[in-house]
KERO-461788 format. One record per residue: residue in three letters; z, x, y of N, C-alpha, C in turn; chain. Coordinates in Angstrom, 2 decimals, decimal comma, padded with zeros to 5 digits, always signed. Each point is the difference from the previous one (the first is absolute). Layout:
<sites>
   res      n.zz      n.xx      n.yy     ca.zz     ca.xx     ca.yy      c.zz      c.xx      c.yy   chain
   ALA         Z         X         Y         Z         X         Y         Z         X         Y       A
...
</sites>
This chain:
<sites>
   res      n.zz      n.xx      n.yy     ca.zz     ca.xx     ca.yy      c.zz      c.xx      c.yy   chain
   ILE   +092,49   +094,47   +108,04   +000,03   -000,82   -000,40   +001,95   +000,16   +000,10       A
   GLY   +000,74   +001,46   -000,13   +000,87   +000,41   +000,08   +000,69   -000,09   -001,49       A
   LEU   -000,97   +000,79   -000,74   +000,36   +000,40   -001,03   +000,44   +001,13   -000,50       A
   THR   +000,87   +000,72   -000,37   +000,49   +001,09   +000,26   +000,42   +000,00   -001,76       A
   LEU   -000,48   +001,11   -001,02   -000,16   +000,43   -001,26   +000,43   +001,65   -000,18       A
   TYR   +000,48   +000,12   -000,54   +000,31   +001,71   -000,28   -000,27   -000,10   -001,55       A
   LYS   -001,22   -000,18   -000,17   -000,64   +000,11   -001,54   -001,52   +000,83   +000,37       A
   LEU   +000,29   +000,77   +000,59   -001,55   +000,54   -000,34   -000,87   +000,53   -001,49       A
   ASP   +001,17   +000,63   -000,44   -000,28   +000,91   -001,35   -000,52   -001,94   -001,22       A
   GLN   +000,82   -000,35   +000,66   -000,45   -001,60   -001,00   -000,84   -000,72   +000,21       A
   VAL   -000,33   -000,19   +001,73   -001,21   -000,31   +000,25   -001,62   +000,71   -000,38       A
   LEU   +000,14   +001,19   +000,11   -000,86   +001,24   +000,04   -000,14   -000,09   -002,04       A
   ALA   +000,54   -000,87   -000,43   +000,02   +000,45   -001,64   -000,61   -001,34   -000,58       A
   GLY   -000,12   -001,29   +001,59   +000,04   -001,29   -000,72   +000,75   -001,28   -000,63       A
   GLU   +001,37   +000,38   +000,25   +001,15   +000,12   -000,55   +000,63   -001,47   +001,06       A
   ALA   -000,47   +000,42   +000,67   +001,12   -000,94   +001,38   -001,07   -000,11   +001,40       A
   LEU   -001,48   -000,44   -000,74   -001,18   -000,85   +000,60   +000,24   -001,20   +000,30       A
   ASP   +001,20   -000,84   -000,63   +000,14   -001,49   +000,60   +000,72   -000,10   +000,84       A
   GLU   +001,30   +000,87   +000,23   +000,38   -000,13   +001,20   -000,27   -000,09   +001,35       A
   ILE   -001,11   +000,72   -000,29   -001,36   +000,57   +001,40   -000,67   -001,14   +000,10       A
   ILE   -000,60   -000,39   -000,74   -001,09   -001,50   -000,15   +000,20   -000,80   +000,24       A
   GLU   +001,68   -000,08   -000,55   +000,19   -001,67   +000,15   +000,13   -000,72   +001,70       A
   PRO   +001,00   +001,12   +000,80   +000,46   -000,34   +000,88   -001,17   -000,02   +001,12       A
   LEU   -000,99   +001,13   -000,48   -001,04   -000,46   +001,17   -000,90   -000,79   -000,35       A
   ILE   -000,26   -001,04   -001,48   -000,95   -001,49   +000,08   +001,07   -000,58   +000,73       A
   ALA   +001,16   -000,41   -000,12   +000,90   -000,48   +000,58   +000,07   -000,12   +001,77       A
   GLU   -000,21   +001,02   +000,28   -000,52   +000,31   +001,80   -001,35   -000,53   -000,01       A
   ASP   -001,07   +000,17   -000,88   -001,13   +000,20   +001,09   -000,38   -001,61   -000,29       A
   GLN   +000,69   -000,91   -001,30   +000,19   -001,47   -000,20   +000,85   -000,99   +001,12       A
   ALA   +000,66   +000,92   +001,19   +001,11   -000,77   +000,45   -000,96   -000,16   +001,42       A
   ARG   -000,59   +001,64   -000,07   -000,81   +000,03   +001,69   -000,77   -000,66   -000,17       A
   ALA   -000,78   -000,49   -001,69   -001,16   -000,87   +000,44   +000,31   -001,18   +000,81       A
   LEU   +001,52   -000,41   -000,88   +000,27   -000,88   -000,15   +000,39   -000,55   +001,72       A
   ALA   +000,40   +001,19   +000,36   +000,44   -000,72   +001,96   -001,26   -000,06   +000,26       A
   ALA   -000,84   +001,20   -000,33   -001,44   +000,03   +000,90   -000,20   -002,11   -000,10       A
   SER   -000,98   -000,20   -001,46   -000,36   -001,09   -000,74   +000,87   -001,41   +001,74       A
   ALA   +000,78   +000,33   -000,77   +001,08   -000,89   +001,27   +000,55   -000,17   +001,43       A
   ALA   -001,23   +001,19   +000,28   +000,18   +000,40   +001,86   -001,17   -001,22   +000,60       A
</sites>
């Protein structure tokens, strides 16, 4: 998905999970939409 974060310590502490989860959800939705349109 082309995401680069330099916050491993915050992710492991559970503080920056939204910064990873939200782009993953958006990418999944975009791929599902593209697949359903094809």
